[in-house]
N, C-alpha and C positions, 0 to 999 in steps of 0.2 A: 267639504263641499259647501259652497256658499248658497245663499237664499236664491240668487239667480239661476245657478246651476240646477239646484234641486227642483225649482219651478219649471225648467225647461224640460227636465226629465220627467216630471210628473205629467205635463201636458202631452208627452209622447204616449202615455198610458192611460189617459183619462178615457172612461168609458161612460157613456150617458144614455138616458132613456127619458122620453116624455110620457108621464103617466097620465092615463084618462081620469083617474081617480085615486083616492088614498089606498083602496084595496089593490089596485094595479101596482102602485108605487111600492107597497108592502111587499107583494108577491115578487116583483122584479128585483128588490133589494135582497130578499132572502135567496132567491136563485143565484143572483151574482155572487154573494158571499160564499154560498155552498159549492159554487162551481170551483172556487180557488183551493189550492192545497192548504193544509193547516200551516205549513211554513209561509205560504203568501199571506194568509190572514195574520199570522203573528208579525210579520215584516210591516204589514200595513199599520197595525196596532202600534208598534214600536214607532214607526215614521210619524203617526199622528201625535204620539206622546212627546217626541222630540219637537215637533212644531208647535205644540202647545207650550212647551217649556220655553222655547225661544220667545214666543209672543209675550208670555208672562215676564220673562227676563226684561224685554224691552219696555213693557208698562213699568216695571219696578224703576229701571233706570230714568224713565221720563218722570215718573213721580219724584224721585230724589232730585232731579234737576229743578223742577218746579218748587220744591221746598226751599232749595238754596237761593232761588231768585227772590223770595219773599222778604 
């Protein structure tokens, strides 16, 4: 699945909250993650890890290209 497809799928599942303060944000965040199954939390962690790896890979490629141009 490519970046555009993953982004489209993620937008279908986005859940948001406008917090009144930091304590409200912390409470909502904890309640949100605790409401998910362990499998859903693990899947979210794996998805985040994959996205970070793709960003880092892109940065590495960009850095290599910049070095070659010098």
